[in-house]
C-alpha positions as CSV (number, residue, x, y, z in Angstrom):
1,X,40.2,-25.9,55.6
2,X,41.7,-29.1,54.3
3,X,44.8,-31.2,54.9
4,X,47.1,-32.5,52.2
5,X,50.0,-34.9,52.6
6,X,53.4,-33.6,51.6
7,X,54.7,-35.9,48.8
8,X,55.6,-33.9,45.7
9,X,58.6,-31.5,45.3
10,X,56.2,-28.6,45.1
11,X,54.6,-29.5,48.4
12,X,58.0,-29.8,50.0
13,X,58.7,-26.2,48.8
14,X,55.4,-25.1,50.3
15,X,56.2,-26.9,53.6
16,X,59.3,-24.7,53.9
17,X,57.5,-21.5,53.0
18,X,54.9,-21.7,55.8
19,X,57.1,-20.3,58.6
20,X,58.1,-17.4,56.5
21,X,54.5,-16.2,56.6
22,X,54.0,-17.0,60.3
23,X,57.1,-15.1,61.4
24,X,57.1,-12.3,58.8
25,X,56.8,-9.6,61.5
26,X,59.1,-11.2,64.0
27,X,62.6,-9.5,64.0
28,X,64.1,-12.2,66.2
29,X,63.2,-15.2,64.1
30,X,65.9,-16.9,62.1
31,X,64.8,-19.7,59.8
32,X,66.1,-23.3,60.1
33,X,68.3,-24.3,57.2
34,X,66.0,-26.0,54.8
35,X,68.6,-28.6,53.6
36,X,69.0,-29.7,57.2
37,X,65.2,-30.0,57.7
38,X,65.0,-32.0,54.4
39,X,67.6,-34.4,55.7
40,X,65.3,-35.3,58.6
41,X,62.8,-36.7,56.1
42,X,65.3,-38.2,53.8
43,X,65.5,-42.0,54.2
44,X,69.1,-42.0,52.8
45,X,70.3,-39.4,55.4
46,X,68.3,-40.1,58.5
47,X,69.3,-43.5,60.0
48,X,66.1,-43.6,62.1
49,X,64.1,-44.6,59.1
50,X,65.7,-48.1,59.6
51,X,63.4,-48.5,62.6
52,X,60.8,-45.8,62.1
53,X,58.4,-43.9,59.8
54,X,57.5,-40.2,59.3
55,X,54.9,-38.2,57.4
56,X,54.3,-34.5,56.7
57,X,51.2,-32.4,56.0
58,X,50.1,-29.0,54.9
59,X,47.0,-27.1,56.1
60,X,45.2,-25.1,53.4
61,X,42.5,-22.5,54.0
62,X,39.4,-21.9,51.9
63,X,41.2,-19.3,49.8
64,X,44.0,-21.8,48.9
65,X,46.6,-20.4,51.2
66,X,49.0,-22.6,53.2
67,X,48.2,-21.7,56.8
68,X,49.9,-24.5,58.7
69,X,52.1,-27.5,58.6
70,X,53.0,-30.5,60.8
71,X,55.0,-33.7,60.8
72,X,54.5,-36.9,62.8
73,X,57.0,-39.8,63.2
74,X,57.7,-42.9,65.2
75,X,61.0,-44.4,66.3
76,X,59.6,-47.9,67.1
77,X,62.6,-48.8,69.2
78,X,62.0,-45.8,71.5
79,X,58.2,-46.0,71.5
80,X,58.4,-49.6,72.9
81,X,60.3,-48.3,76.0
82,X,57.5,-45.9,77.0
83,X,54.6,-46.5,79.4
84,X,52.4,-46.1,76.4
85,X,53.7,-46.6,72.8
86,X,54.6,-43.0,72.0
87,X,55.2,-41.2,68.7
88,X,56.3,-37.7,67.9
89,X,54.9,-34.5,66.5
90,X,57.2,-31.8,65.1
91,X,57.8,-29.0,62.7
92,X,54.5,-27.5,63.7
93,X,53.7,-24.1,62.4
94,X,50.2,-22.5,62.4
95,X,48.4,-19.2,62.2
96,X,46.8,-17.9,65.4
97,X,43.6,-19.9,65.0
98,X,42.7,-22.8,67.3
99,X,40.5,-24.5,64.7
100,X,43.5,-24.6,62.4
101,X,45.8,-26.0,65.0
102,X,43.2,-28.7,65.9
103,X,43.2,-29.8,62.2
104,X,46.9,-30.3,62.4
105,X,47.0,-32.0,65.8
106,X,44.2,-34.3,64.9
107,X,45.9,-35.3,61.6
108,X,49.1,-36.2,63.4
109,X,47.2,-38.0,66.2
110,X,45.0,-40.1,63.8
111,X,48.1,-41.2,61.8
112,X,50.0,-42.2,64.9
113,X,47.0,-44.1,66.3
114,X,46.8,-46.1,63.1
115,X,50.4,-47.0,63.7
116,X,49.6,-48.4,67.1
117,X,50.6,-45.3,69.2
118,X,48.8,-44.3,72.3
119,X,50.5,-40.9,72.9
120,X,52.6,-38.3,71.2
121,X,55.3,-36.0,72.3
122,X,55.8,-32.6,70.8
123,X,57.1,-30.5,69.4
124,X,60.1,-32.8,68.9
125,X,62.5,-34.0,66.2
126,X,62.7,-37.2,64.3
127,X,66.4,-37.3,65.3
128,X,68.7,-36.0,67.9
129,X,67.4,-33.9,70.8
130,X,69.8,-31.0,70.2
131,X,67.7,-29.8,67.2
132,X,64.1,-28.7,66.6
133,X,63.1,-29.9,70.1
134,X,60.6,-28.2,72.5
135,X,58.3,-25.2,72.5
136,X,59.5,-21.8,73.5
137,X,57.7,-20.5,76.6
138,X,60.1,-17.8,77.9
139,X,62.6,-15.6,76.2
140,X,60.6,-14.6,73.1
141,X,62.6,-11.3,73.0
142,X,65.8,-13.1,72.3
143,X,66.9,-14.6,69.0
144,X,67.0,-18.4,68.7
145,X,70.3,-20.3,69.1
146,X,71.2,-22.5,66.1
147,X,69.1,-25.6,65.8
148,X,67.0,-24.7,68.8
149,X,63.2,-24.2,68.7
150,X,61.6,-20.7,68.5
151,X,57.9,-20.1,68.2
152,X,55.3,-17.3,68.8
153,X,53.8,-16.9,72.2
154,X,50.3,-18.1,71.1
155,X,51.6,-21.6,70.3
156,X,51.6,-22.5,74.1
157,X,47.8,-22.0,74.3
158,X,47.3,-24.0,71.1
159,X,49.2,-27.0,72.5
160,X,47.7,-26.9,76.0
161,X,44.1,-26.3,74.8
162,X,44.4,-29.5,72.7
163,X,45.4,-31.4,75.9
164,X,49.2,-31.5,75.7
165,X,50.8,-31.6,79.2
166,X,54.3,-30.6,80.1
167,X,56.5,-33.8,80.0
168,X,59.7,-32.0,80.8
169,X,61.2,-28.5,80.6
170,X,64.5,-27.5,78.9
171,X,66.4,-24.6,80.4
172,X,69.0,-22.4,78.6
173,X,71.4,-20.1,80.5
174,X,73.9,-17.5,79.5
175,X,77.4,-17.1,80.9
176,X,79.3,-13.9,80.5
177,X,82.9,-14.6,79.4
178,X,84.1,-11.5,81.1
179,X,82.1,-12.0,84.3
180,X,84.3,-12.4,87.4
181,X,84.4,-15.8,89.2
182,X,83.2,-16.0,92.8
183,X,86.2,-16.2,95.2
184,X,84.8,-19.2,97.1
185,X,84.3,-21.0,93.8
186,X,87.8,-20.0,92.6
187,X,89.4,-21.4,95.8
188,X,87.6,-24.7,95.2
189,X,88.8,-24.9,91.7
190,X,92.4,-24.1,92.7
191,X,92.3,-27.0,95.2
192,X,91.1,-29.4,92.5
193,X,93.8,-28.2,90.1
194,X,96.5,-28.7,92.7
195,X,95.7,-32.4,92.9
196,X,97.4,-32.8,89.6
197,X,95.5,-35.8,88.3
198,X,93.1,-33.8,86.1
199,X,94.2,-32.5,82.7
200,X,92.4,-30.5,80.1
201,X,92.7,-30.5,76.4
202,X,90.8,-28.7,73.7
203,X,90.2,-30.5,70.4
204,X,92.7,-30.4,67.6
205,X,91.3,-30.6,64.1
206,X,94.2,-32.9,63.0
207,X,93.1,-35.4,65.6
208,X,89.4,-35.6,65.0
209,X,89.2,-39.4,65.1
210,X,91.0,-39.6,68.5
211,X,88.7,-37.1,70.1
212,X,85.6,-38.6,68.5
213,X,86.5,-41.9,70.2
214,X,87.1,-40.2,73.6
215,X,83.7,-38.5,73.2
216,X,82.0,-41.8,72.5
217,X,83.7,-43.4,75.5
218,X,82.5,-40.7,77.9
219,X,79.0,-40.4,76.3
220,X,78.2,-44.1,76.5
221,X,79.3,-44.2,80.1
222,X,77.6,-41.0,81.2
223,X,74.3,-41.5,79.5
224,X,73.7,-45.2,80.2
225,X,71.4,-44.4,83.1
226,X,69.0,-42.4,80.9
227,X,65.8,-44.0,79.7
228,X,65.8,-45.5,76.2
229,X,69.6,-45.0,75.9
230,X,71.0,-46.9,72.9
231,X,74.7,-46.0,73.0
232,X,76.8,-44.4,70.3
233,X,78.9,-46.3,67.8
234,X,82.4,-45.3,66.8
235,X,81.2,-44.6,63.3
236,X,78.4,-42.4,64.5
237,X,80.7,-40.4,66.8
238,X,83.2,-39.8,64.0
239,X,80.4,-38.7,61.7
240,X,79.2,-36.1,64.2
241,X,82.6,-34.5,64.6
242,X,83.3,-34.7,60.9
243,X,80.1,-32.9,60.1
244,X,81.0,-30.1,62.6
245,X,84.6,-29.8,61.3
246,X,83.9,-26.8,59.1
247,X,82.6,-24.6,61.9
248,X,84.7,-25.9,64.9
249,X,86.7,-23.4,66.9
250,X,89.3,-25.6,68.7
251,X,89.1,-23.5,71.8
252,X,85.4,-24.3,72.3
253,X,85.5,-28.1,72.5
254,X,87.2,-29.5,75.6
255,X,88.0,-32.8,77.2
256,X,88.9,-33.7,80.8
257,X,91.2,-36.6,81.6
258,X,91.9,-38.2,84.9
259,X,95.2,-40.1,85.0
260,X,95.1,-39.8,81.2
261,X,91.6,-41.5,80.9
262,X,88.8,-39.5,79.3
263,X,86.1,-38.6,81.9
264,X,84.3,-35.5,80.7
265,X,83.7,-33.2,77.7
266,X,82.0,-30.1,76.7
267,X,81.2,-29.5,73.0
268,X,80.4,-26.0,72.0
269,X,80.5,-24.0,68.8
270,X,80.4,-20.4,67.6
271,X,76.7,-19.3,67.6
272,X,76.0,-20.2,64.0
273,X,72.7,-18.4,63.8
274,X,74.6,-15.1,64.0
275,X,75.9,-16.1,60.6
276,X,73.0,-18.1,59.3
277,X,70.6,-15.2,59.6
278,X,72.3,-13.8,56.5
279,X,71.4,-16.9,54.3
280,X,67.6,-16.7,54.9
281,X,67.3,-20.4,55.6
282,X,68.8,-21.7,52.3
283,X,72.3,-23.1,52.3
284,X,72.5,-23.5,48.5
285,X,75.6,-22.5,46.6
286,X,74.8,-18.8,47.0
287,X,73.9,-19.3,50.6
288,X,77.2,-21.1,51.3
289,X,79.1,-18.2,49.7
290,X,77.2,-15.8,52.0
291,X,77.8,-18.0,55.0
292,X,81.6,-18.2,54.4
293,X,81.8,-14.4,53.8
294,X,79.9,-13.5,57.0
295,X,81.7,-16.2,59.0
296,X,85.1,-14.8,58.0
297,X,84.4,-11.1,58.3
298,X,81.7,-10.8,60.9
299,X,82.0,-14.0,62.9
300,X,80.0,-14.9,66.0
301,X,80.0,-12.8,69.2
302,X,78.7,-15.7,71.3
303,X,79.3,-19.4,71.6
304,X,76.8,-22.1,72.5
305,X,77.3,-25.3,74.4
306,X,75.7,-28.2,72.6
307,X,76.3,-31.0,75.1
308,X,78.5,-31.8,78.1
309,X,78.9,-34.9,80.2
310,X,80.9,-36.5,83.0
311,X,81.3,-40.2,83.7
312,X,79.4,-41.3,86.9
313,X,82.6,-41.9,89.0
314,X,83.5,-38.3,88.7
315,X,80.1,-36.7,89.0
316,X,79.5,-34.5,92.0
317,X,83.2,-33.8,92.5
318,X,83.4,-30.4,90.8
319,X,84.7,-31.7,87.5
320,X,81.9,-30.1,85.6
321,X,82.4,-26.7,87.2
322,X,86.1,-26.9,86.8
323,X,85.8,-27.7,83.1
324,X,83.4,-24.8,82.5
325,X,85.7,-22.5,84.3
326,X,88.8,-23.6,82.3
327,X,86.9,-22.9,79.1
328,X,85.8,-19.5,80.3
329,X,89.4,-18.7,81.4
330,X,90.9,-19.6,78.1
331,X,88.3,-17.6,76.2
332,X,88.9,-14.7,78.5
333,X,92.7,-14.8,78.1
334,X,93.1,-15.7,74.5
335,X,90.3,-14.1,72.5
336,X,88.1,-11.0,72.5
337,X,85.7,-12.6,70.1
338,X,83.2,-14.2,72.4
339,X,81.0,-12.2,74.8
340,X,78.8,-15.0,76.1
341,X,78.4,-18.7,76.1
342,X,74.8,-19.9,75.9
343,X,74.4,-23.3,77.7
344,X,71.5,-25.1,75.9
345,X,69.4,-28.0,76.7
346,X,69.5,-28.6,80.4
347,X,66.5,-30.8,81.2
348,X,64.7,-30.4,84.5
349,X,64.8,-34.3,84.6
350,X,68.5,-33.8,85.4
351,X,68.5,-31.8,88.6
352,X,72.2,-32.6,89.2
353,X,73.2,-30.9,85.9
354,X,70.9,-28.0,86.7
355,X,72.8,-27.4,89.9
356,X,76.1,-27.6,88.2
357,X,75.2,-25.1,85.5
358,X,73.6,-22.7,88.1
359,X,77.0,-22.5,89.9
360,X,78.3,-20.6,86.9
361,X,75.0,-18.9,85.9
362,X,71.5,-18.3,87.0
363,X,70.8,-15.9,84.2
364,X,68.2,-17.6,82.0
365,X,68.3,-17.2,78.2
366,X,65.2,-19.1,77.1
367,X,63.0,-21.9,78.4
368,X,61.1,-24.5,76.4
369,X,58.6,-27.2,77.2
370,X,58.4,-30.7,75.7
371,X,54.7,-31.8,75.9
372,X,53.0,-35.2,75.9
373,X,49.5,-35.9,74.8
374,X,47.8,-39.2,75.9
375,X,45.2,-40.4,73.5
376,X,43.2,-42.1,76.2
377,X,41.9,-39.2,78.4
378,X,41.5,-41.7,81.3
379,X,45.1,-42.9,81.3
380,X,47.3,-41.7,84.1
381,X,49.9,-39.0,83.0
382,X,53.4,-39.3,84.2
383,X,56.1,-36.6,83.8
384,X,59.6,-37.6,82.6
385,X,61.5,-39.6,85.2
386,X,64.7,-38.1,86.6
387,X,68.0,-39.6,85.4
388,X,68.3,-41.6,88.6
389,X,64.9,-43.2,87.9
390,X,62.8,-41.4,90.5
391,X,59.8,-39.2,89.5
392,X,60.5,-35.5,89.4
């Protein structure tokens, strides 16, 4: 077997083809959109290249077949905030062969070491955490949610046999839109509503800039206690919402206000993979036409929550539960389209958020691990700290 760096257009095409061979017999697999993956490695589209580097490789067997792929990347600003300078490994795909996986892992490790790294996290993204992040360890029988990771069961052994250890776990839960609300919980929500100081608004497409700024205000306040937090600019917040505009359902993105001040949000979208499964991973002109056709005539039966947050002064007061309930109530009363909401990306380093979500659902959808590999076998391994700064 041999490794080759992805540099030519032909090699990029081959990089995208590898998973189609790996998952050819998996009926649940839905390919990532190749144009979105390409954007991760495009210096003009990924702002992280201003402070980082990335590289991709293909693994070729003795018969000339592409049997694996991997990428490695460094966000130098984030790596400097870790106990050991830490890079990332992602977009890993490999046949069920441990020797093949070692070729790929060692290639990424050696490249990162040359850049001064002492550890690597994986599988992760060279970008936001809400896409291409983590390794599936439970829920293989269910189709992946848009942008979320999905891998064969044997990948877990490949990672752990190489020495990766669980850095944190990402939980996903499903909430039935038609499921009844517990009476005790309902009474608590009614008492909060009767206070009259909380108000709820769903996003309006004609006021995207206003809601993007409210999102930024809440996000920067709620996430400031997280490690390596950098804050969100007005321009970045507006870009996020503008990019989502084509697929937004106004009834799925909600904001909570306390005395007219923004204090909480939940951003969710129609489950796009239910439509993207028809485009086979390629959103070219023909793919866009198929996407618009299936979006209009078939739609999505489920929704998925991308992110939600509450400013610290209102955490632990039931605001999160009230917001989720209000969304569920509106969907129940005004639409028959959605059957479930999948709540994605609840990290076990955030036990408070885990408890909040479990009030509405303890029904798991999928579970993923984010691993860390220390290059020095004698270095002490630490799991991800909780959001309050104490070890989990």
